[in-house]
N, C-alpha and C positions, 0 to 999 in steps of 0.2 A: 472391328479390332483393333485395339491401341497396341502401337508399338513404339519401341524407344529405340535409338541409334545411338551408337559409345565408340570410340577410338577402340581396335584392336592392339593385342601383344601377341607374342608367340605362345601363349597358356590358352589363346585362343583355336590352333591349328585345327581342333579335333571339329570344333562346330566348322569353322569353314568349308572341311573337307566333307564334311554331313552336306550343308547346304550346296556345294559345289555339286555333289554327286546328283541331288534329288533334283537341283533344277535343271541341269544337265538331261538327265534324263527326262525330265518333264517336258521339255522344250525341244526334244530330237527324236524322241522317240516313234513318233509319226514320218521322220523324216531319213535318219540313217538308219543303217544297217545295226543291227547289236552287239554283234563283235565289233564294230568299232567304239560303238557307246561303250563297251565293258573296258577294252583296252586304254580308251582315253583318261575313264573315270581312273583306271586302275594309276595309270601315269601321271596324271597331269592333277590330279585332285587326291595326291596323298596328304594326309596332315604333315609328315616332315617335310614336304616341299613348302608346304605355309609357314612352317614352324621356321626354317631357314631363309623364305621370302622376308619371314616379320621383321629377324634379326639382322636384317640387310640394311646400312644405312639409304635412303631416299626411298625406301616400301614402305607405303602404309596401308591400314585396313578400316573401313570402319564396319561393323555388324549391326545388325539390324533384329532385334529380340521381340517376341511379344511380350507388353508388359506385365500381365498377370502371371506368365508362365515360364518367363526368361528363355521361352526356346526360340532359337536361333532360326530365322526365316528369311535371311537376306544379307548380303554384303557387298562391297564394292573393294576393291584393292588399285593401288596407283603404284607406278614404278618408273624408273628412266625408259624411256621409248629404245624399243623393239622393234622397229617396223621398218618394211621398203621403201622407204623415202626418206629426205634431209629431214633432219631436227636438229635442233641447236639449244642454246641451253635454258631457253624459255619455254619449252616442251617437256611434258608430262604425260606418259600413257596410264589409260584406265582401263588398266589387262583385264577384269572382271567388276560385271555389275551384275548381280543374280537376286532376284527375287521369287521366292513360291509363287506360283500362280495364282493362289486365292486370295494372295496381300498386295496383286498388282490393279490399278485401276484405282485407289483409295488415296494416292498422294506419296506413299513410301517411297518409291522408286523415284518420284522426281525429290524429295528430301534426302533421301539415301546420296542422290547424283549432288544435291547442293551443299551437302558436310564434305563430300571429296569436292568439289571445286572448291571452297571454302578454303579447306585444307591446303589445295594448290596455289590459291593466291597469295596464301600467311606463307608459303614458302618461298615465293617471288617468281612462280611460275606464270606466266600466261597467254597458254594455249596448253587445250587438254587434247589428246587424239585417242582414239579405239578404234576396232576391230571388230566388223559385226559381220556374221553368215548372212550373203548377200540375198536370201530367201527368208530372212527371219522378218516379215513383214511387221509383223507387233514392235520387234527392238528398233525397226529402222522409223515407223512412225513415232513412237517415242522421243528418239534422239531429234528428230526432224523439229518435233513441238519444245524441245529442249535446246535448239540453235545449233544444231550440229551439222555441216556440212562435208560433201563427199571431198577428199581430197588425194585419193588412192584407192590402189587396191592387192590384196595380197593372197597368196594361197595358203590356205591350213589347211595341217593335217591332221583328220581323226581317225585313228587306228590305221586301215591300211589304205584309205583313201586320201585325194585331196579333195578341199571345197575354196570356193572362191568367196573371200569375205572383202565386204567395203572398209576402207580405212575412212575415219571421219574425224573432223576438226571441230573446235567450239574455242573463239577467244574468251578468253578470262578475261582481258583488260578492260 
């Protein structure tokens, strides 16, 4: 399946919310309680939230669409860092990078990450940070293959429960 990656605008908020909810459910239905997934998706994956983020300076997103149908299948979202570790002016956070499972493994995820990295470099950033669930082996393997290393930990609330995330970093220099 051929995909295309393009920059997002606030008008893409509905597509980002849809992909967020679908990928979160797909990734965590076997791990997290349903009530936590529902609350998280309702609060953290609202179109209004994406619309506000994309209208805020320093926030940038890339959308992955099927080339034939233009259906959204993934995206990345970068922003000023909001992580529990010291950061500097050269740091940017990859807040979200989501891709439907059936589009993984064919290079779309790496291409999406490359687009986010290129934009970060163009904006003058030299380090990319992200948080990932400590038990998400597939994502951890992907990030390791892409050159990320662990630099910290954080607690991440989903619904009524706290989960351990690893904070990873990659030099963009």
